N, C-alpha and C positions, 0 to 999 in steps of 0.2 A: 483358618481362613484359606480359601483356595488361592494358589499363586498363578492361576491361569490368566491369560490376557483378558481385558475387558474391551471387546471390539466396538462398543458403542462410542467410545471416545468422549464420554460425558463427564468424566471425573479423573482425578489423579490416580496413578498406579504406583505401587510402592515396592514391588519386587523387581529389582533391576534385571534379574535373569529371565524374566518372562516378557519383557516389553519388546514389542515389534510393531512398527508401523504397518507392516504387511498383514498383521493379525487384526487390524482395526478397520471397520467398515461403518463409519459414523452416519447417523441419520439426523439431519438438521431441519427442524420445523421452520416454517416461514416466519413465525413470530420471533424466533431467535435471530434470524437474519436482520430483522428490523431493529431489535433490541441491541444488537452488536454494532450498529452504525454509529460508533463513537471512536475517537482516536485509539489506536492499539496500545498495548501496555508500554511499549518503548517510548510512546509520546504522551503518557498520562500526565507527567509533571512538567512538560516543556511549556515555556511562556516566551513572550517577546524578550523579556529581561534575561532569559537564559540562552538566547541566541547570541553567538559571539561572531560579529561581522569581521571578515578579513579586512584589516586596515588598508590593504592594497586594492580592495574592490569596493569602491564607494557605492556601487549599485546595491550592495547588500544592506547597507545602512539606510539607503533611500527606500528600499522595499519594506523594511520594518516600519518606517515612519508612515508610508502609504497604507499599510495594512492596519496599523493602529488607528489611523483616521477612518478607515473603512469600518472597523469594528465600532468606533465611537458613533459613526453615522447610523449604524444599525441600532445602537442604543438610543439615539435621539428619536428614531422612528417608533421604538417601543414606548418611549415616554410620551410622545405626542399622539400616538394612536394612528399614525399614517401607515400607508401600505394597503395594497388592494385586499389583503386578507380581511381587513375590517369590514368589507362588504359581505363577508360570509359568516357573520355571527360572532366576531371577536370584539365587538364594541361599535361605537358610532363611527361611521366611515368617513374617510376622505374620499373625494370623488374619483381620484386616480392614484396610481402607484407613484412613489416618490420619483422625482426627476433624477437624471444622471445614471451612470452605469450601475447595473444591478449585480455585476460580477467582476471578479479580478482573476487574471490568469498569470501564474508564476512561470516565467519562461527562463529555462536555464539548463545546464548540463547535469551530470551525475554528482551527487554528494555535495551540493552547494547549500543544502539545508532547506530545500523547498517544502518537504513534508513537515519539518520542524516548524516552519513559518505557517503552513496551512493549519496544523494542529493548534498552534498558538492563537491563530485567528478564531478557531472554534472555541477555545477556552475563553478568549477575551470578549466574545460576543455576548451581550447581556440578554440571556434567555435561559430558561430551564433546559437541561440536557434533552428532555423529550421533544423540545422544539428546535433542536439542532441535529443535523445528521452528517456523518463523516464516513466515507468509504472509498475504496479504490473503484476505478472504472469497471473492473471485472466484477466486483461485488455488487455494483449498481445494476449491471446487466443481469446478474444472477437473481437479484431481487425482482426485477421485472419478469424473469422466467418463472419465479416461484409464485408471485402474486398476480401476474397479468398486468398489462399496461394500465388499464383504467384504475385498478385497485392501488397500484403504485402511485399514480397521480393523487388519488384521494388520501393515501397514507402520508405522503410528503408535502401536500399542498398547505397544510397548516404550520409548516416549519418556517422559522425565520431565516435559517441559513442551511445550505447544502454544500458540503465540501467534497470535491472529487479528486482523489490523488491518482497520479499516473494515468491521466486521460490518454486513451489509446487512439492513435490516428491511422492504424494500419488495417482495420477491419471496417470496410465501408458500411456493411449492414448494421453492425453494432453502433457505429458512429451516428448513422442516420436515426436509429432508434433512440439513442440517448439525446441527440439534438432535439428530436421531437418532444421527448419527455421534458427537457429543460425549458423548451418554449412554453409548454403548458404550465410549468412551475413558476416561471417568470410572470406569466399572466396572473398567477395567484399571489404575486408579491413576494415570492421566495428569493432571497439573495443567493448568489452563486460564487463559488471560488474553486479554482481548478489548478492542477499542476500537470506538466508533461515534461519530457526530456528533449533537448536538442539532440538530433542525431550526431553520433561521434564525427562523421565525415563533414558535418555542417557547422561545427564549432567555429566561432570567430566570424560567422557570416551574418552577424547582427540579428535581424528579426525573423530569420527563416522559420523557427519553430512557432513563433507567435502568429506569423502570417498563415502558416499551415493550419494551425489550430482554428483560427478565426474563419478560414475558408471552409474547413470541414464542418463546423457547427452552423454553417449556412446563415440563416436570417438572424441568428443570435449575436453576431459579431458586435453589433452596436451596444450590447449589454455588458461587454467585457472591457476592462482596462488591462492592458498587458504590462506586466512589471518584469523587466529583465533583471536576472540575478546572475552575475558573472562570478567565476572563481573555480578553484580546483576542488577535487573530491576530498572532503574533509576526512573521510574514512582512511585516507592514505597520506594525509598532510602531516609530515614530520614523524610518521610511524615506520617501523621496520617492514620489510617485505613480508608477504604472507608466509607462514611457516610451511615447510615442505610436508608432504603427506607422511603419516606415521605407518608403522608396520601393522599387518593384520593382528598380530599378537598384542601390540600396544592398544589398539582400538578395542579389541575384544575384552581385554583386562579392564580398561577404563569403563566400558559399558557395564561390567559385572560388579564394579566397585563404586559406581556413582548412582546414588539413589535417584530414581526417576529418569534414568537414561534408557533410550531405546537402542537396539542393535539390529541392523539389517544389512544384507548384501545388496550392493547398489543395483545390479541388473534386475533381481526380483522386485525391488522397490519401484523401479521404473515401470515394470509390468503392472504392479498393483495400482499405481497412480492412474493407469488407463481405465481401471474399473471403479474409480471413485470420482464423483463430479468435483471439479475444482472449487465449487462453492463450499465443499465440505473439508477442504484441506486445513482450514483453521481448526475445526473440530478434530481432525486427524491427529493434531499435535497437543490436544488437551492434556494437561497434567505433566507434560514432559519437561525435564530439566536439561536434557542434552540429547542430541541425535548422533549416533555413532554408525558410520557407514564403512563397509569393507569393499575393496575392489572397485573404486571409482574409475570409470572409463568414459571416453567420449560418448555422448548421447547419439543414438543411431539415426534419428530422423527429426524433422521439425516439429511434428505433433508431440513427440516425447519431450523435446526440448522446451516447448511452451508450457507443458504441464509442470516440468521441473522449475521453470521460472516462477510459477504461481506458488509452488511449495516453498521456494527460497524466500519469496516475499512474506509469506505467513510466518516462517521461522524467524526472519529478521524482525518483523513487527513484534513478535513475542519474546525476542531476545534469547532464543534457544541456541546455545553453542552447537557447532557441527564439527565433530572429530572424524577424520577420514583417512583411509589408506588407499593406495592406488595412484592415480594421476592427480596433479594439482588442479584446483578449480579453474584456473585460467586456460586449461586445455579441454574443458568440457564440450565446447562448441567448435564446430569446424570453421575453417576460413570462409567457406561459402555462407554459413549461417551468420557469421560476424560481419559479412559484407552485404547481407540481404536486407529485406524489408523489415524484419523483426529484430534487427541488430541492437536497437536501443534497449530492448528487453533483456537480451543476452548480456550486454555490458553491465546493466543494472544488477543482474543475477550474480555475475562474477564479482562485482564490487561488494555486494552484500554477503555472499558466501565467504569471501576472503575475510571480511570483518568478523564473521561468526567463527571462522577457523582460528583466528587469533584468540578469540574468547575461549575457545576449547582447549588451548594449550595447557591451562591449569589443571585439566583433568588427567593428564598423563603423569604417572609417577616415575621419575627418573632415578629414584634411589635404588 
């Protein structure tokens, strides 16, 4: 059997010495984008019962109760045949869509469990998986790009629930596109749920993020109930600080002794990400059990930084540990980036990469 890399990214690779993200150029058909609109592996088994509310943050318990009621309401619609979709061939119809908000928006900072709760809502909604969709804002815009607007409406209009994680408020064009899409889906009776992050500089200012979200989605605001979720980042709650970077030798050795680990120099990887569409970053990591990087340094510009954020999200979703040498992850982004319009993405990436760096500690042999 050849030990050469498999660039398609369509299956697991087994020779640690041959794995490289830079050697992979995956092609992802549109039907795979649709089929993969389910909670990612990290959130396969989460449920409302596995969410552990911080006793010092009553808003977390209140959010669970509200979401459980929301899911139960969607179940009642299924049982009674209500919802506007019944007018389009799914049974005898009610004359209008159910009253009340058709969506919920989870408003909170980093690491308070919003994605856990969003995935729990998806799991708790009584419908076949094919009638529920879950994806990030970026994945939804990528789907529109792959299918076209009208086909995306047709594909999703028969769903009972659409969950959108990490709704982005910093790209006016994409926000208007998705707002228009959601308006069409609400008209078809699709229920909506979304999360986004309060900007770090706005924490403690009450409803800033919720107001911002509702303003950006324009005429859809009446369809959303905002649920505030306060708390600290659970990824760092009671845990030690992120481990310092390892040496190039330690990272290289771990890559060659860990089955399914990739090994790349950081700068060439950043260049490679510019040649792969972000919608393919999930496929880029197919089959990997760990990602090993040498020579981590600050990212040179904002376009590169935003691509790295998407890769960090896909690695986190798939629970792929990241072992690195060079600079620690909290020095990836410049002060200008961390104080700019995309800062919520960069803080999220730092938080997630730090968690993955902790997970990677077990790959290093100190003997």
